[in-house]
C-alpha positions as CSV (number, residue, x, y, z in Angstrom):
1,M,-24.0,12.5,34.4
2,I,-22.4,13.4,31.2
3,V,-24.2,12.6,28.0
4,A,-22.1,10.4,25.7
5,S,-23.3,12.2,22.5
6,A,-21.5,15.4,23.8
7,F,-18.3,13.6,23.0
8,A,-19.2,12.3,19.6
9,A,-17.0,13.7,16.9
10,A,-18.5,15.5,14.0
11,P,-17.9,13.9,10.5
12,V,-15.2,15.8,8.6
13,A,-15.9,14.1,5.3
14,S,-17.9,11.4,3.6
15,V,-16.8,8.4,1.5
16,T,-18.5,6.9,-1.5
17,S,-17.6,4.0,-3.7
18,T,-19.2,1.6,-6.1
19,S,-17.3,-1.3,-4.5
20,N,-16.7,-2.4,-1.0
21,F,-13.9,-0.7,0.9
22,E,-12.3,-0.5,4.4
23,L,-13.0,2.2,6.9
24,S,-10.7,2.1,9.9
25,G,-10.1,-1.6,9.5
26,A,-13.8,-2.5,9.1
27,S,-15.2,-3.8,5.8
28,V,-17.9,-1.6,4.4
29,I,-20.4,-2.9,2.0
30,A,-21.1,-0.1,-0.4
31,A,-24.3,-1.4,-2.0
32,G,-27.4,0.6,-0.9
33,V,-25.6,3.3,1.1
34,P,-24.9,6.6,-0.7
35,A,-22.1,7.8,1.6
36,W,-20.3,6.9,4.8
37,P,-19.2,9.5,7.4
38,L,-15.5,9.9,7.9
39,L,-14.0,11.2,11.2
40,A,-10.6,12.6,12.1
41,G,-8.5,9.6,12.9
42,D,-10.1,7.3,10.3
43,T,-8.4,5.4,7.5
44,V,-9.8,4.5,4.2
45,V,-8.7,1.7,1.9
46,A,-10.3,1.8,-1.5
47,G,-11.6,-1.5,-2.8
48,S,-11.6,-2.8,-6.4
49,T,-12.8,0.6,-7.7
50,T,-12.0,4.2,-6.9
51,A,-13.3,5.8,-3.7
52,R,-14.3,9.4,-3.5
53,I,-13.9,11.4,-0.3
54,R,-15.7,14.8,0.0
55,F,-14.6,17.0,2.9
56,V,-17.1,19.4,4.5
57,D,-14.8,22.3,3.2
58,G,-15.5,21.2,-0.4
59,T,-12.2,19.4,-0.9
60,V,-12.7,16.3,-3.1
61,V,-10.3,13.3,-3.1
62,T,-10.4,10.4,-5.5
63,L,-8.5,7.3,-4.4
64,S,-7.3,4.8,-6.9
65,P,-8.3,1.1,-6.2
66,R,-6.6,-0.4,-3.2
67,S,-5.0,3.0,-2.1
68,K,-5.0,3.9,1.6
69,V,-5.3,7.3,3.3
70,A,-5.4,8.5,6.9
71,V,-7.3,11.6,8.1
72,Q,-5.4,13.1,11.0
73,D,-6.3,15.9,13.4
74,K,-3.6,18.6,13.3
75,G,-4.6,20.9,16.1
76,S,-7.3,23.1,14.7
77,D,-6.8,21.8,11.1
78,L,-6.9,18.4,9.4
79,S,-4.3,16.6,7.3
80,L,-4.8,13.8,4.8
81,R,-1.9,11.4,4.4
82,L,-1.6,9.0,1.5
83,V,-0.2,5.8,3.0
84,N,-0.2,3.7,-0.1
85,G,-1.2,4.1,-3.7
86,F,-2.4,7.1,-5.8
87,M,-4.9,9.9,-5.4
88,A,-6.0,13.0,-7.2
89,F,-7.5,15.9,-5.1
90,T,-8.9,19.4,-5.5
91,L,-8.8,21.6,-2.4
92,G,-12.0,23.5,-1.6
93,P,-12.0,27.3,-1.9
94,A,-11.3,28.0,1.8
95,S,-9.6,24.6,2.7
96,S,-7.0,24.5,5.4
97,L,-6.4,20.7,4.7
98,S,-2.7,19.7,4.5
99,V,-2.1,16.8,2.1
100,Y,0.9,14.5,2.5
101,S,2.3,11.6,0.4
102,G,4.0,9.6,3.2
103,S,5.8,12.3,5.1
104,T,6.1,14.8,2.2
105,L,3.8,17.8,2.0
106,V,2.1,17.9,-1.4
107,P,1.9,21.5,-2.7
108,A,-1.6,22.4,-3.8
109,R,-3.8,25.4,-4.4
110,P,-7.6,25.6,-4.0
111,G,-9.5,24.8,-7.2
112,V,-6.5,23.2,-8.9
113,T,-6.3,19.4,-9.2
114,A,-3.2,17.9,-7.8
115,T,-2.0,14.3,-7.4
116,A,0.0,12.2,-4.9
117,T,1.5,8.8,-5.3
118,T,3.5,6.2,-3.4
119,A,3.6,4.0,-6.6
120,P,6.8,3.3,-8.3
121,I,8.0,5.8,-10.9
122,G,6.7,5.0,-14.3
123,A,3.3,3.8,-13.1
124,S,0.5,5.3,-15.1
125,A,-2.0,7.6,-13.4
126,T,-4.7,6.4,-15.8
127,N,-4.2,2.8,-14.7
128,L,-3.9,3.8,-11.0
129,L,-7.3,5.6,-11.1
130,G,-8.9,2.5,-12.6
131,G,-8.4,3.4,-16.3
132,P,-8.5,1.0,-19.2
133,P,-7.6,-2.5,-18.3
134,P,-4.2,-3.9,-19.4
135,G,-3.9,-5.4,-22.8
136,G,-3.3,-2.3,-25.0
137,P,0.0,-1.3,-26.4
138,P,2.9,-1.7,-23.9
139,S,4.2,1.5,-22.2
140,L,7.8,2.3,-22.1
141,S,8.0,1.0,-18.5
142,Q,6.8,-2.4,-19.8
143,H,9.8,-2.9,-22.1
C-alpha cells in the first residue's frame, strides 16, 4: 500500500493578504490566518487589497488588487506568469524562478525590484498597487 502523503507536493511559496483572495478558484478568508501555502500549479487572484507571495527561495511578489498569477512547474524550475493586472517582484539571491507577463519573459536580476503588467499603457503603478484613491489631480491619461 502506498502512503498518500508520499505524493503530497511541498509548498513553493506562501500567500498573505489583508483581504480575502482566491487560491486556485477557491475563496480564501484572510482573517486569522497569517499565510496560505502555495503549490506549483496554483493560481492566485488578489482581492480588494494587495497580496504578497513569498517563495521559499526568498523571491517576493506583490500583486495589485484583483491581479492574477499562475505558478507553473517548469521541469526542475518554477515560473510565475502574470495572467492579469500588475505586480512588483524581487528575485531571491539564488532564485531560478522565471517570471512572465502573459507569454513574455520579464527580465529581472536577483535583489533588484522589477514590475510586470497586463494593464493598458498609461495606467499608474501607484494606483495599481493600491495607492491613493482617485480624486486627486487628473493624470495625463485622464484628459
